[in-house]
Each structure stands twice: as C-alpha cells, then as structure tokens.
N, C-alpha and C positions, 0 to 999 in steps of 0.2 A: 549249583546255582537256579536260584530261582527266576520265573522268564517275566519275574512284574517286577517294575522296576520304580521306585518312587524321588524322588532327589527338590532339593530346598532349594528352590532360588531363588537368587539374589534378590532381597524386596521384592518380591513375587509370592506366588499359587509349588502349591505342591505343585508336580508333572509329574503325576501319575504316567507307567507310558508299559503296554505287555498284557498279556491274558488276564482278566481283575473284573470283580461285581462289586458295581456298592447295593450297597442299603440301607432301607435308614432306619430309622431306632424299630421299629415294628420287627424288622425282620425287607418289607419291601424293598424286589431289586425297585433300580431308578432303572427305566429301560435309554442303552446307550449307545445305541440305534447302528452299533457295531463296529464301532470305535475301541485303539485302542493307545488312541493319548489322549489324557484331564486332565488337565487342572484344577487345583480345588481350595477353596479362599482360603487362608490366613488373614487376611489382616480385617474380618469381618466386615463387615460393609458392602460387598458383591449384591446386588439389587435376585441375582441367582444362585443360593448361595445352596448349598456345599458349593456349585461352580460356583469357576473362578469371572466375573465380570469385566475384568482390567480397569476396575474398580482399586483395585490398590497406587497404580498410575496419580493420580488422584487428590486421592487423603494420602499423599506423602510414605507413604508407611516401606517404612525400613524395619531392615535383617539382612543381617550377613551370617546367618549360619556357617559353623567347619565343621565338618566329620571328627566325634569324637567316640570316642566308651563307656561306653553307658555303665555304671556298678554292679554286680550281679543286681540277680531280682533276689525280691526276702522271698523268705523260704515262705 
C-alpha cells in the first residue's frame, strides 16, 4: 500500500495526503514547507493554482465523482 493517497472531494479539490512532491511542467519542485496534506484545485478558479484556495465554494463548482474501475491501459 502506498503512503500517499489522493481523495476526490465532493464539489471540491483533490486532497493529497502522505509523503509526496509536486513539481511544475519543467520538473522544478514546489516548496511545500513540510506539509503532508495539500489540496489541489479542480475548479480552475483558484488564484493559487495548482493549489486550492477555496474559490470552488464561490463559483458553485459541482462534481460528485464516485470510485470506479478504469479500463485497461492501451498497449
């Protein structure tokens, strides 16, 4: 079992918990200041992307995803 989990929050962000790194498109790592829990924006409206700033509450972002199996990866 991995020591990192990602939880899809109802009408909210992706909550990442555990030991992890987050990098930008060039591979440069964000300084997470020792955090072991972080929320990543899904609504696209955060002023602190890629991190959540709670804006999903004011823009009425709705997403209630349920866990499901994905199809096998393409060869």
